[in-house]
C-alpha positions as CSV (number, residue, x, y, z in Angstrom):
1,M,-9.8,216.9,120.5
2,I,-11.3,214.1,122.6
3,D,-13.6,216.5,124.3
4,I,-14.9,217.8,121.0
5,I,-15.5,214.2,119.8
6,F,-17.6,213.2,122.8
7,S,-19.3,216.5,122.9
8,A,-20.5,215.9,119.3
9,L,-21.7,212.4,120.3
10,G,-23.6,214.0,123.2
11,Q,-25.7,216.1,120.8
12,L,-27.2,212.8,119.5
13,A,-28.4,211.9,123.0
14,D,-31.1,214.5,122.4
15,P,-34.3,212.5,121.5
16,T,-35.3,215.2,119.0
17,M,-32.0,214.9,117.2
18,L,-32.5,211.1,116.9
19,I,-36.0,211.6,115.5
20,Y,-34.6,213.8,112.7
21,L,-31.8,211.3,112.1
22,L,-34.2,208.4,111.9
23,A,-36.6,210.3,109.6
24,G,-33.7,210.8,107.2
25,V,-32.8,207.1,107.4
26,A,-36.4,206.2,106.6
27,I,-36.5,208.5,103.6
28,G,-33.1,207.3,102.4
29,I,-34.2,203.6,102.6
30,I,-37.4,204.2,100.7
31,I,-35.8,206.4,98.0
32,G,-33.0,203.8,97.6
33,V,-35.4,201.2,96.2
34,I,-36.9,203.6,93.7
35,P,-34.7,203.3,90.5
36,G,-32.9,206.4,89.4
37,L,-33.4,208.8,92.4
38,G,-30.4,207.7,94.6
39,G,-28.7,209.9,97.2
40,T,-29.4,213.1,95.3
41,G,-33.1,212.3,95.2
42,A,-33.1,211.5,98.9
43,V,-31.5,214.9,99.8
44,A,-33.9,216.6,97.3
45,V,-37.0,215.2,99.1
46,L,-35.6,216.5,102.4
47,M,-34.6,219.9,101.2
48,P,-38.0,221.6,102.1
49,F,-37.4,220.7,105.7
50,I,-34.0,222.4,106.2
51,F,-35.6,225.8,106.1
52,M,-37.5,225.1,109.4
53,L,-34.7,223.3,111.3
54,E,-31.7,224.1,113.2
55,P,-28.4,223.4,111.4
56,N,-27.5,220.2,113.3
57,Q,-31.1,218.9,112.9
58,A,-31.1,219.5,109.2
59,I,-27.6,218.0,108.8
60,A,-28.6,214.9,110.9
61,M,-31.6,214.3,108.6
62,I,-29.6,214.7,105.4
63,I,-26.7,212.5,106.5
64,G,-29.1,209.9,107.7
65,A,-30.6,209.7,104.2
66,V,-27.3,209.7,102.3
67,A,-25.8,207.0,104.6
68,V,-28.4,204.4,103.8
69,V,-29.4,204.8,100.2
70,H,-26.9,202.3,99.0
71,T,-27.9,199.9,101.8
72,S,-31.4,199.6,100.5
73,D,-30.9,200.0,96.7
74,V,-29.6,196.4,96.6
75,I,-33.1,195.1,97.5
76,T,-34.7,195.4,94.1
77,S,-31.5,194.4,92.4
78,V,-31.3,191.1,94.3
79,V,-35.0,190.2,94.6
80,L,-36.3,191.5,91.3
81,G,-33.3,192.0,89.1
82,I,-34.1,195.7,88.8
83,P,-31.2,198.0,89.9
84,G,-32.3,200.6,92.5
85,S,-29.4,202.7,91.1
86,A,-26.6,202.4,88.6
87,S,-24.2,201.2,91.2
88,A,-26.6,198.5,92.3
89,S,-26.5,197.0,88.8
90,V,-23.4,195.0,89.9
91,F,-25.7,192.9,92.1
92,L,-27.4,191.5,89.0
93,L,-24.4,189.3,88.3
94,D,-24.4,187.3,91.6
95,G,-27.1,188.7,94.0
96,Y,-29.9,188.1,91.5
97,K,-28.6,184.7,90.6
98,M,-28.7,183.8,94.3
99,A,-32.3,184.9,94.6
100,Q,-33.2,182.8,91.6
101,Q,-31.5,179.9,93.5
102,G,-33.7,180.5,96.5
103,E,-30.9,182.4,98.5
104,G,-32.2,186.0,98.2
105,A,-32.4,186.4,102.0
106,R,-28.8,185.2,102.3
107,A,-27.6,187.7,99.7
108,L,-29.5,190.6,101.3
109,S,-28.3,189.7,104.8
110,A,-24.7,189.7,103.8
111,S,-25.2,192.9,101.8
112,F,-26.8,194.8,104.6
113,I,-24.0,193.9,107.1
114,A,-21.2,194.5,104.6
115,S,-22.7,197.9,103.7
116,T,-22.8,198.9,107.3
117,I,-19.2,197.9,107.8
118,G,-18.1,199.7,104.7
119,G,-19.8,202.9,105.9
120,L,-18.2,202.6,109.3
121,F,-14.8,201.9,107.7
122,G,-15.0,205.2,105.8
123,I,-16.1,207.1,108.9
124,V,-13.1,205.7,110.9
125,A,-10.9,206.8,108.0
126,L,-12.4,210.3,108.2
127,T,-11.9,210.4,112.0
128,L,-8.2,209.4,111.6
129,V,-7.6,211.9,108.8
130,V,-9.0,214.9,110.5
131,P,-6.3,215.3,113.2
132,I,-3.6,214.7,110.6
133,A,-5.2,217.0,108.0
134,K,-6.1,219.8,110.4
135,P,-2.6,221.4,110.7
136,I,-2.0,221.0,107.0
137,V,-5.4,222.3,105.8
138,T,-5.4,225.3,108.2
139,S,-2.0,226.3,106.8
140,F,-3.5,226.4,103.2
141,G,-3.4,229.7,101.4
142,S,-5.4,230.7,98.3
143,P,-3.0,228.8,95.9
144,E,-3.6,225.4,97.7
145,I,-7.4,225.9,97.8
146,F,-7.5,227.0,94.1
147,S,-5.5,223.9,93.1
148,L,-7.8,221.7,95.1
149,I,-10.9,223.1,93.4
150,I,-9.3,222.6,90.0
151,A,-8.4,219.1,90.9
152,G,-12.0,218.5,92.1
153,V,-13.6,219.7,88.9
154,F,-11.0,218.0,86.7
155,L,-11.0,214.6,88.4
156,T,-14.8,214.6,88.6
157,A,-14.9,214.9,84.8
158,M,-11.9,212.7,84.1
159,L,-13.1,209.7,86.1
160,S,-16.8,209.8,85.4
161,K,-17.9,206.5,83.7
162,G,-15.0,206.5,81.3
163,N,-16.6,209.3,79.2
164,M,-13.7,211.7,79.6
165,V,-14.4,214.3,76.9
166,K,-18.1,214.6,77.6
167,G,-17.4,214.6,81.3
168,L,-15.1,217.6,80.9
169,L,-17.6,219.2,78.5
170,V,-20.5,219.0,81.0
171,A,-18.2,220.2,83.8
172,A,-17.3,223.3,81.7
173,F,-21.1,223.7,81.2
174,G,-21.5,223.7,85.0
175,L,-18.8,226.3,85.5
176,A,-20.4,228.5,82.8
177,L,-23.8,228.4,84.5
178,G,-22.0,229.0,87.9
179,F,-20.9,232.4,86.5
180,V,-24.5,233.7,86.2
181,G,-25.2,236.5,88.6
182,V,-22.9,239.0,90.4
183,S,-19.2,238.6,89.7
184,P,-17.3,238.0,92.9
185,I,-14.4,239.9,91.4
186,S,-15.8,242.9,89.5
187,A,-19.2,243.2,91.2
188,E,-21.0,243.4,87.8
189,Y,-24.0,241.4,86.7
190,R,-23.1,238.6,84.2
191,F,-25.4,236.6,82.0
192,T,-28.6,237.8,83.7
193,F,-30.2,239.3,80.5
194,G,-31.8,241.9,82.8
195,A,-33.8,239.4,84.8
196,E,-34.0,240.1,88.5
197,S,-34.4,236.3,89.2
198,L,-30.9,235.7,87.8
199,A,-29.3,238.6,89.8
200,D,-28.2,236.2,92.6
201,G,-27.3,233.4,90.2
202,L,-29.0,230.1,89.6
203,D,-30.1,228.4,92.8
204,L,-28.3,225.2,93.7
205,V,-31.4,223.5,94.9
206,V,-33.3,224.3,91.7
207,V,-30.5,223.1,89.5
208,A,-29.9,219.9,91.5
209,L,-33.6,219.0,91.8
210,G,-34.0,219.5,88.0
211,I,-30.9,217.8,86.7
212,F,-31.3,214.7,88.9
213,G,-34.7,214.4,90.5
214,L,-37.1,215.8,87.9
215,A,-35.0,214.2,85.1
216,E,-35.7,210.7,86.5
217,M,-39.3,211.4,87.1
218,I,-39.9,212.6,83.5
219,S,-38.4,209.4,82.3
220,L,-40.3,207.1,84.7
221,I,-43.7,208.8,84.5
222,A,-43.9,207.8,80.8
223,Q,-43.8,204.1,81.7
224,K,-47.2,204.2,83.3
225,T,-46.5,200.8,84.7
226,A,-45.0,199.2,87.8
227,I,-41.2,198.9,87.8
228,A,-41.5,195.1,88.5
229,N,-44.2,192.5,87.9
230,Q,-42.7,189.2,89.1
231,K,-43.3,187.4,92.4
232,I,-41.1,188.4,95.4
233,N,-39.2,185.3,96.7
234,L,-36.6,186.1,99.3
235,G,-36.0,182.5,100.2
236,A,-34.1,181.6,103.3
237,G,-30.6,182.2,104.7
238,W,-30.7,185.3,106.8
239,K,-28.4,183.7,109.4
240,K,-26.2,182.3,106.7
241,G,-25.5,185.8,105.4
242,L,-23.9,186.6,108.8
243,Y,-21.8,183.5,108.5
244,D,-20.6,184.6,105.1
245,I,-19.5,187.9,106.6
246,L,-17.4,186.1,109.2
247,K,-16.1,183.7,106.5
248,Y,-14.9,186.4,104.1
249,P,-13.6,189.3,106.3
250,F,-10.8,190.3,103.9
251,D,-13.2,190.8,101.0
252,I,-15.2,193.2,103.2
253,L,-12.1,195.1,104.2
254,R,-10.8,195.3,100.7
255,G,-14.2,196.4,99.4
256,S,-14.4,199.0,102.1
257,A,-10.9,200.3,101.4
258,V,-11.6,200.5,97.6
259,G,-14.9,202.4,98.3
260,T,-13.3,204.8,100.7
261,A,-10.4,205.5,98.3
262,V,-12.8,206.0,95.4
263,G,-15.0,208.3,97.6
264,F,-12.1,210.5,98.3
265,L,-11.8,211.2,94.5
266,P,-14.4,213.8,93.7
267,G,-17.2,212.7,91.4
268,V,-16.0,209.2,90.6
269,G,-19.2,207.9,92.1
270,S,-20.5,204.7,93.6
271,T,-21.0,203.0,90.2
272,A,-17.3,202.9,89.4
273,G,-16.4,202.0,93.0
274,S,-18.8,199.1,93.1
275,W,-17.5,197.6,89.9
276,L,-13.9,198.1,91.0
277,A,-14.6,196.3,94.3
278,Y,-16.3,193.5,92.4
279,G,-13.3,193.2,90.1
280,Q,-10.8,193.0,92.9
281,A,-12.9,190.4,94.7
282,Q,-13.2,188.3,91.5
283,A,-9.4,188.6,91.0
284,F,-8.6,187.3,94.5
285,A,-11.2,184.5,94.2
286,S,-9.6,183.4,90.8
287,R,-6.2,183.2,92.5
288,K,-7.7,180.9,95.1
289,G,-9.3,178.8,92.4
290,D,-12.8,178.7,94.0
291,S,-14.4,181.5,92.0
292,Q,-18.1,181.2,91.2
293,F,-18.5,184.8,90.1
294,G,-21.4,185.3,87.8
295,N,-23.2,182.2,89.1
296,G,-24.2,183.3,92.6
297,D,-20.9,183.8,94.5
298,I,-21.6,185.6,97.8
299,R,-18.3,187.5,97.5
300,G,-19.8,189.2,94.4
301,V,-22.4,190.7,96.8
302,I,-20.2,191.4,99.8
303,A,-17.4,193.4,98.2
304,P,-19.5,195.9,96.2
305,S,-21.9,196.3,99.2
306,A,-19.0,197.3,101.4
307,A,-17.6,199.6,98.7
308,S,-20.9,201.4,97.9
309,N,-21.3,202.7,101.5
310,G,-17.6,203.2,101.9
311,I,-17.8,205.6,98.9
312,E,-20.4,207.7,100.6
313,S,-18.6,208.0,103.9
314,G,-15.2,208.4,102.1
315,A,-16.8,211.3,100.0
316,L,-17.2,213.2,103.3
317,I,-13.4,213.6,103.5
318,P,-12.9,216.0,100.5
319,T,-16.3,217.6,101.2
320,L,-15.6,218.6,104.8
321,I,-11.9,219.0,104.8
322,F,-11.3,220.6,101.4
323,G,-14.7,222.0,100.6
324,V,-14.8,220.0,97.3
325,P,-17.9,217.7,97.1
326,G,-16.9,214.1,96.8
327,A,-20.2,213.2,95.0
328,A,-23.4,214.8,93.7
329,P,-25.4,214.4,97.0
330,F,-22.6,216.1,98.9
331,A,-22.7,219.1,96.6
332,L,-26.2,219.6,98.0
333,L,-24.9,219.0,101.5
334,L,-22.3,221.7,100.8
335,G,-25.1,224.0,99.7
336,V,-27.0,223.2,103.0
337,L,-24.0,224.1,105.0
338,L,-23.6,227.4,103.1
339,V,-27.3,228.2,103.8
340,F,-26.4,228.0,107.5
341,G,-23.3,230.2,107.1
342,I,-20.9,227.3,107.4
343,Q,-18.0,227.2,104.9
344,P,-16.6,223.6,104.4
345,G,-12.9,223.5,104.0
346,P,-10.1,224.9,106.1
347,Q,-12.5,227.2,108.0
348,M,-14.5,224.2,109.1
349,M,-11.4,222.6,110.6
350,T,-10.9,225.6,112.9
351,K,-14.4,227.1,113.5
352,H,-16.7,224.1,113.2
353,L,-14.6,221.1,114.2
354,D,-17.4,219.9,116.5
355,L,-19.7,219.8,113.5
356,V,-17.3,217.6,111.6
357,Y,-17.4,215.0,114.4
358,F,-21.2,215.4,114.7
359,I,-21.4,214.4,111.1
360,V,-19.1,211.5,111.8
361,W,-21.2,210.1,114.6
362,T,-24.4,210.8,112.6
363,F,-23.2,208.8,109.7
364,A,-22.1,205.9,111.9
365,L,-25.4,205.7,113.7
366,A,-27.4,206.1,110.5
367,S,-25.4,203.2,108.9
368,I,-26.3,200.9,111.8
369,A,-29.9,202.0,111.9
370,G,-30.2,201.6,108.1
371,A,-29.0,198.0,108.2
372,V,-31.5,197.1,111.0
373,L,-34.4,198.7,109.2
374,S,-33.5,197.1,105.9
375,F,-33.6,193.7,107.6
376,V,-37.0,194.4,108.9
377,L,-38.4,196.1,105.8
378,A,-36.8,194.2,103.0
379,R,-40.0,192.5,101.7
380,P,-42.3,195.6,102.0
381,L,-39.7,197.8,100.4
382,A,-39.4,195.4,97.5
383,R,-43.1,195.8,97.0
384,L,-42.6,199.5,96.3
385,S,-41.4,198.4,92.9
386,F,-44.9,197.0,92.2
387,V,-46.4,200.5,92.6
388,P,-46.8,202.2,89.2
389,F,-44.4,205.1,89.2
390,P,-47.1,207.7,88.3
391,I,-48.7,207.1,91.7
392,L,-45.4,208.0,93.4
393,A,-44.9,210.9,91.0
394,A,-48.3,212.5,91.9
395,A,-46.8,213.2,95.3
396,L,-43.2,213.7,94.5
397,I,-43.7,216.3,91.8
398,P,-45.4,218.9,94.1
399,I,-42.8,218.2,96.8
400,L,-39.9,218.8,94.5
401,F,-41.3,222.0,93.1
402,M,-42.2,223.2,96.6
403,S,-38.5,222.5,97.6
404,G,-37.2,224.4,94.6
405,F,-39.4,227.5,95.4
406,Q,-38.1,228.1,98.9
407,K,-34.9,230.0,98.5
408,P,-35.5,232.1,95.3
409,I,-39.2,232.6,96.2
410,D,-39.7,233.2,92.5
411,G,-42.1,231.5,90.1
412,S,-39.3,231.4,87.5
413,A,-37.8,228.6,89.6
414,F,-40.5,226.3,88.4
415,Y,-39.6,226.8,84.7
416,M,-35.9,226.5,85.5
417,M,-36.5,223.2,87.2
418,L,-38.3,221.9,84.2
419,A,-35.6,223.1,81.9
420,F,-32.9,221.5,84.0
421,G,-35.0,218.4,84.2
422,L,-35.0,218.1,80.4
423,I,-31.3,218.8,80.3
424,G,-30.7,216.1,82.9
425,W,-32.9,213.6,80.9
426,L,-30.9,214.4,77.7
427,C,-27.6,213.9,79.5
428,K,-28.9,210.6,80.9
429,T,-30.0,209.3,77.5
430,T,-26.8,210.3,75.7
431,N,-24.6,208.8,78.5
432,I,-23.2,212.2,79.6
433,P,-22.4,212.0,83.3
434,R,-24.3,214.6,85.4
435,A,-22.2,214.6,88.6
436,P,-19.4,216.6,87.0
437,F,-21.9,219.3,86.0
438,L,-23.3,219.7,89.5
439,I,-19.9,219.7,91.3
440,A,-18.5,222.2,88.8
441,F,-21.5,224.4,89.2
442,V,-21.1,224.5,93.0
443,L,-17.3,225.2,92.7
444,A,-17.5,227.9,90.0
445,E,-17.7,230.9,92.4
446,P,-14.9,229.8,94.8
447,L,-12.8,228.7,91.8
448,E,-12.9,232.2,90.4
449,R,-12.5,233.9,93.7
450,Y,-9.5,232.0,94.8
451,F,-7.8,232.3,91.4
452,F,-7.9,236.1,91.7
453,L,-6.7,236.0,95.3
454,T,-3.8,233.8,94.2
455,V,-2.7,235.8,91.2
456,K,-3.1,239.1,93.1
457,V,-0.8,238.1,96.0
458,Y,1.6,235.7,94.3
459,E,3.7,235.6,91.2
460,P,3.2,232.5,89.0
461,S,6.7,231.2,89.9
462,E,5.8,231.5,93.5
463,W,2.4,229.8,93.8
464,L,3.0,227.2,91.1
465,T,6.1,225.9,92.9
466,R,4.5,225.6,96.3
467,P,4.8,221.9,97.5
468,F,1.1,221.1,97.7
469,V,0.3,222.8,94.4
470,M,3.0,220.7,92.7
471,V,1.6,217.5,94.2
472,V,-1.9,218.4,92.8
473,I,-0.4,219.2,89.4
474,A,1.4,215.8,89.5
475,I,-1.9,214.0,90.3
476,L,-3.7,215.8,87.5
477,V,-0.9,214.9,85.0
478,G,-1.0,211.3,86.2
479,A,-4.8,211.2,85.8
480,V,-4.3,212.1,82.1
481,I,-1.2,210.1,81.3
482,I,-1.7,206.8,83.2
483,P,-5.0,205.8,81.5
484,I,-3.4,206.5,78.1
485,I,-0.4,204.3,78.9
486,K,-2.7,201.6,80.2
487,K,-4.8,201.7,77.1
488,H,-1.8,201.3,74.9
489,L,-0.4,198.5,77.0
490,A,-3.6,196.6,77.4
491,K,-4.0,194.1,74.6
492,K,-7.0,192.3,75.8
493,N,-10.2,193.3,77.6
494,T,-11.6,190.8,80.1
495,Q,-15.1,189.6,79.8
496,F,-15.8,191.2,83.2
497,N,-14.9,194.6,82.0
498,A,-17.1,194.3,79.0
499,T,-20.0,193.1,81.1
500,A,-19.5,195.8,83.7
501,E,-19.4,198.6,81.1
502,A,-22.6,197.2,79.4
503,M,-24.4,197.0,82.7
504,I,-23.4,200.5,83.7
505,T,-24.5,201.8,80.3
506,E,-27.8,200.0,80.6
507,A,-28.4,201.3,84.1
508,E,-27.7,204.9,83.1
509,G,-29.9,204.9,80.1
510,G,-28.3,205.6,76.7
511,E,-31.3,205.2,74.5
512,A,-30.3,208.1,72.2
513,T,-29.2,207.4,68.7
514,G,-25.8,208.4,67.4
515,K,-27.3,211.3,65.5
516,V,-28.9,212.7,68.7
517,R,-25.6,212.4,70.5
518,L,-23.9,214.3,67.7
519,L,-26.6,217.0,67.9
520,T,-26.2,217.2,71.6
521,S,-22.4,217.9,71.2
522,V,-23.2,220.5,68.6
523,A,-25.7,222.2,71.0
524,F,-23.0,222.3,73.7
525,L,-20.6,223.8,71.2
526,G,-23.1,226.4,70.2
527,F,-23.7,227.2,73.9
528,F,-20.0,227.9,74.5
529,V,-19.7,230.0,71.4
530,F,-22.6,232.1,72.6
531,Q,-21.2,232.3,76.1
532,F,-17.8,233.4,74.8
533,V,-19.3,236.2,72.7
534,L,-21.3,237.5,75.7
535,S,-18.2,237.4,77.9
536,L,-16.5,239.9,75.6
537,G,-18.9,242.6,76.9
538,Y,-17.8,242.4,80.5
539,S,-14.8,244.1,82.2
540,G,-11.3,242.6,82.1
541,N,-11.5,241.0,85.5
542,G,-15.2,240.0,85.1
543,S,-14.7,238.4,81.7
544,L,-11.4,236.6,82.3
545,F,-12.8,233.3,83.7
546,P,-16.0,233.2,81.5
547,K,-13.8,233.7,78.4
548,T,-11.4,231.0,79.6
549,V,-14.2,228.6,80.2
550,G,-15.8,229.5,76.9
551,I,-12.6,228.8,75.0
552,V,-12.1,225.5,76.8
553,G,-15.7,224.6,76.2
554,I,-15.4,225.4,72.5
555,G,-12.3,223.2,72.2
556,L,-14.1,220.3,74.0
557,G,-17.2,220.8,72.0
558,I,-15.3,220.5,68.7
559,L,-13.5,217.4,70.0
560,S,-16.8,215.9,71.1
561,V,-18.4,216.6,67.7
562,V,-15.4,215.0,65.9
563,L,-15.6,211.9,68.1
564,D,-19.3,211.5,67.6
565,I,-18.9,211.8,63.9
566,A,-16.3,209.1,63.9
567,K,-18.5,206.8,66.1
568,N,-21.5,207.4,63.8
569,K,-19.5,206.3,60.8
570,A,-18.3,203.2,62.6
571,H,-21.7,202.3,64.1
572,K,-24.7,203.5,62.1
573,D,-28.1,203.9,63.6
574,T,-30.5,201.0,62.9
575,S,-34.2,201.5,62.0
576,E,-35.0,199.8,65.3
577,S,-32.9,202.2,67.4
578,I,-34.4,205.2,65.5
579,A,-38.0,204.0,66.1
580,K,-37.2,203.3,69.8
581,W,-35.8,206.8,70.2
582,R,-38.8,208.4,68.5
583,H,-41.1,206.5,70.9
584,T,-39.0,207.7,73.9
585,V,-39.2,211.3,72.8
586,L,-43.0,211.2,72.4
587,T,-43.5,209.6,75.9
588,V,-41.1,212.0,77.5
589,A,-42.8,214.9,75.8
590,A,-46.1,213.7,77.2
591,S,-44.5,213.5,80.7
592,S,-43.1,217.0,80.4
593,A,-46.5,218.3,79.3
594,W,-48.0,217.0,82.5
595,V,-45.3,218.7,84.6
596,L,-45.9,221.9,82.6
597,G,-49.6,221.6,83.3
598,F,-48.9,221.4,87.0
599,I,-46.8,224.5,86.8
600,W,-49.6,226.5,85.1
601,L,-52.2,225.2,87.5
602,V,-50.1,226.4,90.5
603,F,-49.6,229.8,88.8
604,A,-53.3,230.0,88.1
605,V,-54.9,228.9,91.3
606,G,-52.1,228.5,93.9
607,M,-50.1,225.6,95.3
608,L,-52.9,223.9,97.2
609,A,-55.6,224.1,94.6
610,G,-53.2,223.4,91.8
611,T,-51.8,220.4,93.5
612,A,-55.3,219.0,94.2
613,I,-56.4,219.5,90.6
614,F,-53.2,218.1,89.1
615,A,-53.1,215.1,91.5
616,I,-56.7,213.9,90.9
617,V,-56.5,214.3,87.1
618,F,-53.1,212.8,86.9
619,L,-54.0,209.8,89.1
620,L,-57.1,209.1,87.1
621,M,-55.7,209.5,83.6
622,V,-52.1,208.4,83.9
623,A,-52.0,206.1,87.0
624,R,-55.4,204.7,86.1
625,M,-56.4,204.8,89.8
626,K,-59.9,204.3,90.9
627,L,-61.8,207.5,91.8
628,I,-62.3,206.8,95.5
629,K,-58.6,205.9,96.0
630,A,-57.5,208.8,93.9
631,I,-59.5,211.2,96.0
632,I,-58.2,209.8,99.3
633,Y,-54.6,209.9,98.0
634,T,-55.1,213.5,96.7
635,I,-56.4,214.6,100.1
636,G,-53.2,213.1,101.7
637,I,-50.9,215.0,99.2
638,V,-52.7,218.3,99.7
639,G,-52.8,217.8,103.5
640,F,-49.0,217.3,103.5
641,I,-48.5,220.5,101.4
642,W,-50.9,222.4,103.8
643,T,-48.9,221.1,106.8
644,M,-45.6,222.3,105.3
645,E,-47.2,225.7,104.7
646,N,-48.8,226.2,108.1
647,L,-46.7,224.2,110.5
648,A,-43.3,224.4,108.9
649,Y,-43.8,227.9,107.6
650,M,-42.8,227.1,104.1
651,V,-43.7,229.6,101.3
652,S,-45.7,228.4,98.4
653,P,-46.5,230.3,95.1
654,V,-49.6,232.5,95.0
655,G,-51.9,231.9,92.0
656,Y,-53.4,234.7,89.9
657,L,-56.9,233.7,91.0
658,Q,-55.8,234.2,94.7
659,I,-54.4,237.6,93.9
660,M,-57.6,238.6,92.1
661,M,-59.8,237.4,94.9
662,G,-57.6,239.2,97.5
663,N,-57.8,242.5,95.5
664,A,-61.6,242.1,95.3
């Protein structure tokens, strides 16, 4: 075991490997300060490169990005009062207050160091868990793996931002879309409608880039303005931040422990973990009688900072050991591992243990490098928020679509990305969590496969009474019952909880009116009815799971509709909210039209020419950039795409005009 650990570390002594790691760290830090993109966006930007790299090089780059996103997303929250992500909204309570008091540097300094410690805490936990878990996990049969996958999907939906019903509903939606393609049981095509592009199922990269990355861009493009407009004032106190870390070590350790524990629970996410850490830090400070939370208390920065990175490193535990993604970015990591023929879970503990420890070392080094770079780049990174988002989008849109095209090598991937982008935007505006969807989508195929392996080999009385399965069942029952009991016992809600929930809601969007939320629930219900009817046409084995998910989805859809009707009766839409929603729809429609225009240009004249035309027109008309600057920037974007085609051997779509000229 010791030999494997140090052998994994030795791989990072290769300068080339360090370059890829640092490239991932740099991308993660930059993406972290752009609101809405987060870890999934960072991985999405790097996806084009994995097809030209060796497995360890690609993994080092992706882990480098994921490890530091929550180190840098605090910068805009503290300095400008604009959360870099939903989880970073917690820093508005104390971090932003400190910046207003001239102590922004102190808050950032403490946050960077605490974030690094939190990440290292989770990595140590993973290192300690692996030797203990290895003999247990390697003894797992199909019943244990099936129960773990069920737990991953269920807990992801149950624990997502308190929206249990819609979390379960969107998880069922993810499972349903995961059934598209060849059945792993009956070897028949399902839900393909005769389209060859659907024969292998929906591509994970296409789905993830649409539901997260493109959804955010569609929303932000419409603003046409910079994210921030106030003056940057970091103040002083960089050294004092280090003193605060030494002064409050237990707040860091508690925050790290909370983050790691939350990361272990699939899909809970950094938002909930950050607020939980803030809450426990506030509770301990109140007991001491020296609480200044909400007015610039450094402990309100330290605890959630430690938790946010602890969550990311903690999420590696279920991802690597059990094959259940701990968070949305790790669903993409799981997909990357599968691209290289590596199956996370029990097989990884036996065949690829060296890779597990390589990831451990990579995350640790990335956390340290991320903190150092954040110290150096805090001020210029904050200035990114002053760049109008359309300027960034002019480059990001071609890169995302180029990424989505690589695996399917099919033009339909562009339209699918746009469709999933609109679905992701709708989920965001109606406060439907998206992480359960992506994780359920990834786990749909193994869920079905291990279920049939289980029922084929074991009688129900045998596999349901296996010790580990019973433990998982108990956890799931507790996840349902305990919140209900707490809700009935709790007579008062603290002001903190109300504030936290409001901040999370604001950070996640939620502009949709009650009527739109109701119509969204009705649309989901209609989808599951349609899916159930189609399932009836498949063989017994091939239709069992789709029919089951269809029935569950119909039940959840009806429940969601009933709840939305009740909410609409209690809280009617105002004329102001309706007007705001109409304006949002119009601006998002305009953004979507630009994206659709880009797609048509690429199909007409090819990737390079289409990107050039789109970028120059988009920069002039939407970003309002001056002609000379727009031309220079467009040359840079096209040059990057050309480099990816010719040096990285990436494949780009061929336009009709190119085909016609070739035939001539």
